[in-house]
C-alpha positions as CSV (number, residue, x, y, z in Angstrom):
1,M,82.4,-61.3,-9.8
2,N,82.8,-61.4,-13.5
3,E,80.2,-63.5,-15.4
4,L,81.7,-65.8,-18.1
5,P,79.8,-68.1,-20.5
6,D,78.2,-71.2,-19.0
7,R,80.1,-74.4,-19.6
8,V,79.0,-78.0,-20.0
9,F,81.7,-80.5,-19.0
10,P,81.9,-84.2,-18.1
11,L,83.1,-84.5,-14.5
12,P,85.3,-87.6,-14.8
13,F,85.4,-90.4,-12.2
14,I,88.8,-92.2,-12.4
15,W,90.1,-95.2,-10.5
16,R,93.7,-96.2,-10.7
17,G,94.2,-94.3,-14.0
18,K,91.1,-95.8,-15.6
19,R,88.0,-93.7,-16.4
20,L,85.0,-95.4,-14.9
21,F,82.4,-92.9,-16.2
22,S,81.6,-89.2,-16.3
23,V,78.7,-87.0,-15.4
24,R,77.8,-84.0,-17.5
25,L,77.2,-80.9,-15.6
26,R,76.1,-77.4,-16.7
27,V,77.9,-74.8,-14.6
28,A,77.6,-71.0,-14.5
29,V,81.2,-69.7,-14.5
30,R,82.1,-66.8,-12.2
31,E,85.5,-65.3,-11.7
32,A,86.7,-62.9,-9.1
33,A,88.5,-59.8,-10.3
34,L,91.8,-59.2,-8.6
35,P,91.0,-55.7,-7.3
36,E,87.8,-57.0,-5.7
37,V,89.8,-59.8,-4.0
38,L,92.5,-57.4,-2.7
39,T,89.9,-55.0,-1.3
40,G,87.8,-57.7,0.2
41,Q,84.8,-57.0,-2.0
42,A,84.7,-60.7,-3.2
43,A,85.0,-62.3,0.2
44,Q,81.3,-63.3,0.5
45,A,80.8,-64.4,-3.1
46,L,81.2,-68.1,-2.3
47,T,78.1,-68.2,-0.1
48,E,75.9,-65.4,-1.7
49,L,76.0,-66.1,-5.4
50,P,72.8,-67.8,-6.6
51,V,72.8,-70.7,-9.0
52,P,71.1,-69.5,-12.3
53,P,68.0,-71.4,-13.6
54,G,69.0,-74.3,-15.7
55,A,72.4,-74.7,-14.2
56,D,73.5,-77.6,-11.9
57,G,75.8,-75.2,-10.0
58,L,78.6,-72.7,-10.1
59,L,82.2,-72.9,-11.0
60,L,84.1,-70.2,-9.1
61,R,87.5,-69.5,-10.5
62,C,90.2,-67.2,-9.2
63,V,88.9,-66.9,-5.7
64,V,90.8,-66.7,-2.5
65,D,91.1,-70.2,-0.9
66,P,88.1,-70.3,1.5
67,G,90.0,-72.6,3.8
68,W,87.2,-75.2,3.6
69,R,87.7,-78.9,3.6
70,T,88.0,-80.1,0.1
71,H,84.4,-81.4,0.2
72,T,82.1,-79.1,2.2
73,L,78.3,-79.3,2.8
74,R,76.7,-75.9,3.1
75,D,73.1,-74.7,3.7
76,N,72.1,-74.6,0.0
77,S,75.0,-76.2,-1.8
78,V,77.6,-78.9,-1.7
79,A,81.0,-77.6,-2.7
80,F,84.3,-79.2,-3.8
81,V,87.6,-77.4,-4.1
82,L,88.9,-78.5,-7.4
83,S,92.3,-76.9,-7.0
84,R,94.4,-74.8,-4.7
85,D,97.4,-72.9,-5.9
86,V,99.5,-69.7,-5.5
87,W,98.0,-66.7,-7.2
88,H,100.7,-64.2,-8.1
89,Y,100.1,-60.6,-9.0
90,L,102.0,-57.3,-9.6
91,A,100.6,-54.3,-7.9
92,W,101.9,-51.1,-9.5
93,T,103.7,-48.6,-7.3
94,G,103.3,-45.6,-9.5
95,R,106.8,-45.4,-11.2
96,Y,109.0,-48.0,-12.8
97,E,111.9,-47.1,-10.6
98,D,109.7,-47.5,-7.5
99,F,108.6,-51.0,-8.7
100,L,112.2,-52.1,-9.2
101,E,113.4,-50.8,-5.8
102,G,110.4,-52.3,-4.0
103,R,110.7,-55.7,-5.7
104,Y,114.4,-56.3,-6.1
105,S,117.6,-55.8,-4.1
106,A,120.2,-53.4,-5.4
107,K,122.3,-56.4,-6.4
108,T,119.5,-57.9,-8.5
109,R,118.8,-54.5,-10.1
110,E,122.4,-54.2,-11.1
111,S,122.3,-57.7,-12.5
112,Y,119.2,-56.9,-14.6
113,A,121.0,-53.8,-16.0
114,R,124.0,-56.0,-17.0
115,D,121.6,-58.6,-18.5
116,E,120.2,-56.0,-20.9
117,A,123.6,-54.7,-21.8
118,R,124.8,-58.2,-22.6
119,F,121.7,-58.9,-24.6
120,L,122.2,-55.8,-26.7
121,E,125.9,-56.6,-27.2
122,H,125.0,-60.1,-28.3
123,S,122.3,-58.9,-30.7
124,G,124.5,-56.2,-32.1
125,Q,121.8,-53.6,-32.4
126,A,119.6,-51.3,-30.4
127,L,116.7,-52.8,-28.5
128,D,114.1,-54.1,-31.0
129,L,110.9,-54.5,-29.0
130,R,107.7,-54.6,-31.1
131,E,104.2,-54.1,-29.7
132,Y,101.1,-55.7,-31.2
133,R,97.6,-54.3,-30.5
134,E,95.6,-54.0,-33.7
135,P,93.5,-56.7,-35.3
136,G,95.6,-56.7,-38.4
137,Q,98.7,-57.5,-36.3
138,V,97.3,-60.6,-34.6
139,G,98.3,-63.0,-37.4
140,E,101.9,-61.9,-37.4
141,F,102.1,-62.2,-33.6
142,I,100.6,-65.7,-33.5
143,S,103.0,-66.8,-36.3
144,H,106.0,-65.6,-34.4
145,L,104.7,-67.0,-31.1
146,A,104.4,-70.4,-32.8
147,Q,108.0,-70.2,-33.9
148,L,109.1,-69.4,-30.4
149,R,107.2,-72.3,-29.0
150,G,108.9,-74.6,-31.5
151,R,112.3,-73.5,-30.3
152,G,111.8,-72.9,-26.6
153,A,109.4,-73.0,-23.7
154,L,105.9,-71.6,-23.3
155,F,104.9,-70.2,-19.9
156,G,101.2,-69.8,-19.2
157,R,98.4,-71.2,-21.4
158,P,98.3,-71.5,-25.2
159,V,96.4,-68.8,-27.0
160,E,94.3,-68.9,-30.2
161,A,94.2,-66.3,-32.9
162,A,90.4,-65.9,-32.5
163,E,90.8,-65.0,-28.8
164,L,93.5,-62.4,-29.5
165,L,91.6,-61.0,-32.5
166,A,88.6,-60.4,-30.3
167,A,90.7,-58.8,-27.7
168,A,92.4,-56.5,-30.3
169,Q,89.0,-55.5,-31.6
170,R,88.0,-54.4,-28.1
171,G,91.2,-52.5,-27.8
172,Q,92.4,-54.8,-25.0
173,L,95.4,-56.6,-26.6
174,R,98.9,-55.8,-25.3
175,A,101.4,-58.2,-27.0
176,F,105.1,-57.9,-27.4
177,L,108.0,-59.6,-29.2
178,L,111.7,-59.0,-28.7
179,F,113.8,-59.4,-31.8
180,A,117.5,-60.1,-32.3
181,H,119.2,-60.4,-35.7
182,G,115.8,-59.8,-37.3
183,E,114.2,-62.9,-35.6
184,P,111.9,-63.1,-32.5
185,V,113.6,-64.5,-29.4
186,A,111.0,-63.8,-26.7
187,G,107.3,-63.0,-26.6
188,L,104.7,-61.9,-24.1
189,C,100.9,-61.7,-24.4
190,L,98.6,-59.6,-22.1
191,T,95.0,-58.5,-22.2
192,A,93.7,-55.3,-20.5
193,V,90.4,-55.3,-18.6
194,G,89.7,-52.2,-16.7
195,E,92.7,-51.5,-14.4
196,V,94.1,-55.0,-14.7
197,L,96.5,-56.5,-17.2
198,H,95.9,-60.3,-17.5
199,Y,98.9,-62.4,-18.1
200,L,98.1,-65.0,-20.8
201,C,101.5,-66.4,-21.8
202,S,105.1,-65.8,-22.6
203,A,107.8,-67.7,-24.6
204,E,111.5,-67.6,-25.0
205,R,113.9,-69.3,-27.4
206,D,116.2,-71.8,-25.6
207,D,119.3,-70.5,-27.3
208,F,118.6,-66.9,-26.0
209,R,118.0,-67.9,-22.4
210,P,121.7,-67.5,-21.5
211,W,121.3,-63.9,-22.8
212,S,118.2,-63.3,-20.6
213,A,115.9,-62.4,-23.5
214,G,112.8,-63.2,-21.4
215,T,113.9,-61.0,-18.5
216,V,114.7,-58.1,-20.8
217,L,111.4,-58.5,-22.6
218,H,109.3,-58.6,-19.4
219,L,110.9,-55.6,-17.7
220,Q,110.6,-53.5,-20.9
221,A,107.0,-54.5,-21.4
222,I,106.2,-53.8,-17.7
223,R,107.7,-50.3,-18.2
224,R,105.6,-49.7,-21.3
225,V,102.2,-51.0,-20.2
226,F,102.2,-49.3,-16.9
227,G,103.4,-46.1,-18.6
228,E,99.8,-46.0,-19.8
229,P,97.3,-44.3,-17.4
230,G,94.8,-46.4,-15.6
231,F,96.6,-49.7,-15.1
232,H,97.2,-50.7,-11.5
233,Y,97.7,-54.5,-11.5
234,M,99.1,-57.4,-13.5
235,D,97.2,-60.6,-12.8
236,F,99.3,-63.7,-13.3
237,R,96.4,-66.0,-12.4
238,P,96.7,-69.0,-10.1
239,G,99.5,-71.5,-10.9
240,E,103.2,-71.6,-10.2
241,C,106.0,-71.0,-12.7
242,E,109.3,-69.3,-12.7
243,V,108.2,-66.3,-14.6
244,K,105.4,-65.5,-12.2
245,R,107.6,-65.7,-9.2
246,Q,110.3,-63.5,-10.9
247,F,108.1,-60.5,-11.7
248,A,105.2,-60.6,-9.2
249,N,105.4,-58.5,-6.1
250,G,102.4,-60.0,-4.3
251,A,100.7,-63.4,-3.9
252,L,97.5,-65.0,-2.5
253,R,96.4,-68.5,-2.0
254,G,93.9,-69.0,-4.8
255,A,91.3,-71.7,-5.4
256,A,88.8,-73.0,-7.9
257,V,85.5,-74.2,-6.3
258,L,82.7,-76.3,-7.8
259,S,79.5,-75.5,-6.0
260,L,76.4,-77.6,-6.9
261,R,72.8,-77.5,-5.8
262,R,72.3,-79.4,-2.5
263,T,70.6,-82.5,-3.8
264,L,71.1,-86.1,-2.8
265,R,72.5,-86.8,-6.3
266,N,75.0,-84.0,-6.2
267,R,76.1,-84.9,-2.6
268,L,76.8,-88.5,-3.7
269,L,78.6,-87.4,-6.9
270,L,81.0,-85.1,-5.1
271,R,81.6,-87.4,-2.3
272,L,82.5,-90.2,-4.7
273,Y,84.6,-87.8,-6.8
274,G,86.5,-86.7,-3.7
275,F,87.0,-90.3,-2.6
276,L,88.5,-91.3,-6.0
277,Q,90.7,-88.2,-6.1
278,G,91.9,-88.7,-2.6
279,S,92.8,-92.3,-3.3
280,A,95.0,-91.3,-6.2
281,R,97.1,-88.6,-4.4
282,S,100.3,-88.9,-2.6
283,P,100.1,-88.5,1.2
284,G,99.8,-84.8,2.1
285,A,99.6,-83.7,-1.5
286,Q,96.9,-82.0,-3.5
287,P,95.5,-84.5,-6.0
288,A,96.2,-83.7,-9.6
289,A,93.1,-82.6,-11.5
290,P,92.1,-84.7,-14.5
291,D,92.5,-83.1,-18.0
292,E,88.9,-82.1,-18.3
293,V,89.0,-80.3,-15.1
294,R,92.3,-78.5,-15.8
295,E,90.8,-77.3,-19.1
296,L,87.8,-76.0,-17.3
297,L,90.0,-73.9,-15.0
298,I,91.9,-72.1,-17.8
């Protein structure tokens, strides 16, 4: 489990769209690394991790869905599954050609080759794919990404310059922009931690979607980043979107779990929270998490 900075957040209690009140909780944030999950090393983390002194509990992000009821009472804790979602990932097969053959049919591979040829014909130039890794390049990348967001769609979560600058200073930034006619038409942002490339976000101009700019960018970036030694996975993180489904070659059922100390107060809080969440959902559906909770899970 990776240890992340503690968070203080207001757990909101909402009834029929109106906030009744909120309760501030200090949680220690732990996140499972994808290789640990795939090898089974993180399987017992939900029950064995202690709550640090001064914290009300643990927020466990990016863990395999434990299969519990949403609200579960355990020996030393009371737990609530805040979200359940598909967790996509790409496991590298060793060669780019092997990845393509293992992931896509011959017909799809031919279609991707035609997409790239059409894109190059439309742009009227050789492939212009630029990579951004250095601290001095972060400002330019963020500026171009903002342009793309203003003219198209963003997949994943918004990123801040300070976050990317810190990653670049650690040598972890892997960001790409695809240009046509001298302007950016698609972008992708990754960070490298150990053997895993973490997918942060991507963007594509609406007027270049018919020319498959996003597809061309992703396949070329995948070829480049996995051409470096030491990378074995791309972690798309829990959450569904078209881009993740298109380029992942594996999936898990992921979850985010709030596990609080087993006290009467915490038992009553999570039972009430669960009741209000359940009353707001459609039959058979996972209740939508409030904004404060969604931000906590990013």
